[in-house]
N, C-alpha and C positions, 0 to 999 in steps of 0.2 A: 504494497501498500504507500505511491505518496504519498505528500506530505506539502502540502503550499501556504506562503503565509502571505497572505493581501501584504502590502506596505500600502497607504493611501484608501481615502475610506468614506469618501464623496461618492459621490452619484451614478458611479460605475460602476466600484466599489460591490452593488449594491445586486447589479444580475454576472458580477465572481460565484458571490456568496452565499449564496443561494443555489449556485450545481457544486457545489465544493460540499454548503454545510449540507445542502439537503441528499447526498451524498447523489448525485447522477449525474456522474462523475464514474464508471468503474475502476478499479486500484490509484485512485484519488483520494483524498479530506482537510477538507480541513483543521488547518493544527494551529495560527495563530491573528489577530489580525494586530496594525500598527496606522495612526496618524496621533499628527501628533496637535490634531484637537479631541483629546482625548477622550472624552462625550463622546466620539463622534465613532472610535475602536472601539468604546465598555456597549455600546448600543449591539453594533455586531456580530460582538463577542460575546451576549447577556442572548443570543439573538439563534446562538447556535452553540453555544454552551466550547466553548473555548478563549484559552486567554485573552486579553484585551493589552495592548503598550502602548507609550503612548511615543518608544524610543528605538526608531530597529534596527541597533546595535543591539541592543540587547535583547531582543526579544529575540536573536539572532543566535545569541550565543550560548542561551537556557530553553530554546526551543529544541525537538527530533524537527528542519528541515529541509525537505531536497529541492524545493524549490518555492523561490524564491517572487511574488506577483508587484510587479509595482506599476499600478494606479497610479501616483503623482499627481504634476500639471506637470502639463505638456512640460513647462522650461528646463520640467526640475528633474525629469528623467538617464540624465546622463548625470548625473552627479548625483545623485539615488543608485543610477545601477552602479559607475564606475564604484563604487563605494563599497555593493554589499556583494563585487565578483572579491573579494579581500576570504571573503567565507563560505570562498569552495563550493556554493551551490547553481547547483543552477539559476538559468532567471528567466519568465516573461517580461516583457512592457508595456503596457498597448499600448497603440496609434492615437499619436505618429512613432515613430522610439523617440524622434529631439526636435527641435526649432534648429541647427543650425547642422551643418557637414559638419564642420570640426568636433562638435560631441557626436553625432552619433561614429565618426572617427575615433574618440575617446573608450571610445561602449564598443567597439565593434573592440579592441585593443586591450582595454580592461581583462575582459570576458576572457579572447585567446589568451593573457600569459597567467590568467590563472587554472586554464581547463575548463570553461563553465562553458552550459551550452544560453544560445542567445534569443530567443523566441519573441518574434512581433509581433501581434497581435492582428489579425490582420483576414478573419473570421470572416467575415464573407465572399469566400474563395472558396467556403463548402459548402453554402450555400445551394443548395439541390439544384435550383436550376443552370448556375453558374455549373458547377462540375456537371453541368450536362452542355454545357456550351463549350464549356474547354476540348471535351473529347472532342464533341466534333472539330473543335480549333484544328486538334492535335491529329488527329485522321485524314487530314487535307477539304472536310470534302468543300473550306469557302476557296482553295483557289486564291488567286490578287484579291489579296483585301481590297479594299476600297474605303471608306471610313466610319468609322469604329465615335462614337453616341458618351454622355453621359449626361444621367441630370441629374440631378440633387433638391429640388425642391421642400422643403421642409418650412416647418417654424417653431421660431425662437421669439422671443415680444424681450424685454426687458426684463422681465418681472428674472427670468433665468440667468439669463446674467451676471443678476445682482445675487445669487443664489452668490459667488465668493464674486469676489473683489479677483483673483488673477482672469474670470473670463471675459476673453473681448480685448486681451495687452498682446503685444507686439512676442511683452518680454519674457510671459507664459504660458501663453497659448497661440495665439492667430485669428484666423479669421473664419470665414467658411470652409473658407480650402483648405487651411490642413485641416483644421477642430473635425466638424460634420462631409465630407466631401473627401480626406484624404483617402479615406476606404475602398469611392468607384474611379481618384482621380490611380488607382492602388492595380483594379479592376483592368484600366483602360486600356494603364500600359502591360503589363500581363496578357492583354488581350493579343494584341495593334503591335507588341513588338513597339524596340527601341523610341525616342525620339528625336527630331534631330535640330526641330528651335519649336517654340512655342510662340505667339498673342494677346498681350489679354487687358480686360478692360479689368477695372472691375468700381467698386463702388459701397459704403456703407448711407444706406432707407431706411430705413426705420424701428429702430432702435440705437441707445448715445452709446459708443461705442470704438475704443482706437481702432479693432479692421476692421478689413470688408465684411457687411451678407450678402453682400451679393459681389459673386464675374463672372462672365467669358472666358473661355479660352482653346483657339481654335491655333492646332499638331499638326504638324507636319511631320511622318515618322520617316528612320530612316530605307521602307520598305516604301513608298512614295504614300503610301496612302497618308488619309488627311481626318483630321479630329474634333471632338468640338469637348466639351464640357462647360455646363451651365449651371452654377450652384447659387443655393442660395435659402438663407435661411430666414425671408424675408413672403412670402407664402399665409397667408390668411385667411382660414382664424384656422389654418388644422393642416399637419404633417398633404402633404400632396405625393407625394411619390423618388421615390431610391428606382433610375433605372441605366441601364445601357446596354445600346446596338449597336453589332454590327453586322455589315455588310457586304462584301463579297459577291470574285461574277459567282462565286454555284451557288451564295444561298443569301439567305438574310434570315437572323436573331434577334428578337426585344424581346430582352427578360424585364418586366416594372413590376408594378406591387409600388408598397414605401419603407421595404425594402430589399431589395433585385429580389424578389422572392419566387415572383407570378412570372412565369413563358407566356409571353401573350404572343411572338411570333415564332412558329418552327420550319421556315423556307424552304426548301433544299426542289435545287434542280436534275439532281439524280437525289430519286426517291432510296431512302431505304428503308424493310422490315423496322417494324417501335418505330418509325418516322406518324401515326398518325394516333398512335397512340402520349405524347409530349407532353401536350399542353395541357394532358387530363392529370398528365401522370407526376410534372413538375410544377406543379407551385401548393402550395403549404405559407398556408396567414403562418407570420408571428403575432407572436405577443408582444412585440413593437418595436422600436422599430433598428436593434440594433440584433434583430434579429432570433436564427437559433445556434448561425456559427460559434457561436460560442460554447457551444458542446457536443462540436465534432472536433471544433481546435482542440475546445483538453483533448478527450480521446488524440487528435494526433497526439499531444505531447507526450501522454505516456504514452503510449506506443515510442513517440520519437528514444526515449530517456530508457524502456525501457529494453527493449530492438536493437537499437544501440543506430535510425535507419537517418535518414538527413533532417529535420528543417523544412514544411513548405515556404516560411519565411527568415529570414533566419538575420545578423542584425545587415549586412552585404545586400540584400533584396530587400528590405525595411529604409538601408539608407538610398538602395534607384529611387523608390516612389519623394523622400524627402528633395533630392540632388528637382525630381524635374517638378513641385510645388515651387520648390526656390526657381527656379529657375520663371515656374510663372511669379514670383510678384518683387522678379529684376525685372520686367518686358514690364509691368501693374511701371512702376519706381520711375522706367528710363520711356516709358512711353515705346516700348521697339522688342521688336523684335526679334529674340533671344536665342541664341544654341543655347544646347549641353555642356558643349564644352567650353563653362564660364565661369572666368570667381566675382564668387557674389560679393557685389560691392555699395549698391543705390538697397537692396533686401533689407528689408527694417526684421522681420522672426526673429527669435530670440534675442534679442539686442534690449538692452538695461538701459535706460535714461541716464546718460550722465556717466 
């Protein structure tokens, strides 16, 4: 039985603690929780009958822990992962793995030096229809790729950002591109391949935050295909969709729903057995925008550690989507098309004032 400890007991910790605390992950259990705001840790600790701490090193020294799960503010992920690596335990970190490429590199180096695995949570890769789409792509059913599009149209009003002072800040969070849409950006690049360049625009439309709540991005992929990212938390009055569309010379697939969970279009020029059942078979309504992917991701982590198999999203894969997001912000700041072979100079993500 692998023992998991949570560091950070904010909004996303509810999902992680329920899966582990209610024994929904075979071979895994919740062993301890930690938050600098002790009352937050104590609330989850009491709910699931596990020890609560306000100091993560104290927790790691005192408790039996196989995997530390970092759920703190995005801008603090690097600091916490690097510090935790010295305990010699595997580490899971929520998206985005970091806010700067330098921080991502420090995290990868620290885990490599400590010989521990770094798992970056990208649970949407394991959504049922997404897995089916990936299989079709790997089987070559699309042929030449033409266009890939992701849309995130969610609702986050001012009360959401007021939950914590760090939300919507450049130093610790980023905007819709870094937070809510980071999974979708990852999916688009995973499906379409390496990005050559991006051109982006953004605005802060309906809330009072430092960063953007609305953005559009045009992408050119190395294989010649084009792409579009449409991301907003200004949908009102509720979440509308989280979707991905892939178009190729051989066919088209569209996955919609509000959490990339519903197969809407499965249309290929060359039909195969089972195609007629796909729309009905690969649509699952999840309980929230987090989807069902976290459970599948934990199953993957347990199997990977037990069997010594490779991670679905390791530090380098997590860094890859961060590089793309950094290039998008660079384009927003400069008003120019930005090549992915660049060094950030104007991108504000992850930087503290003064």
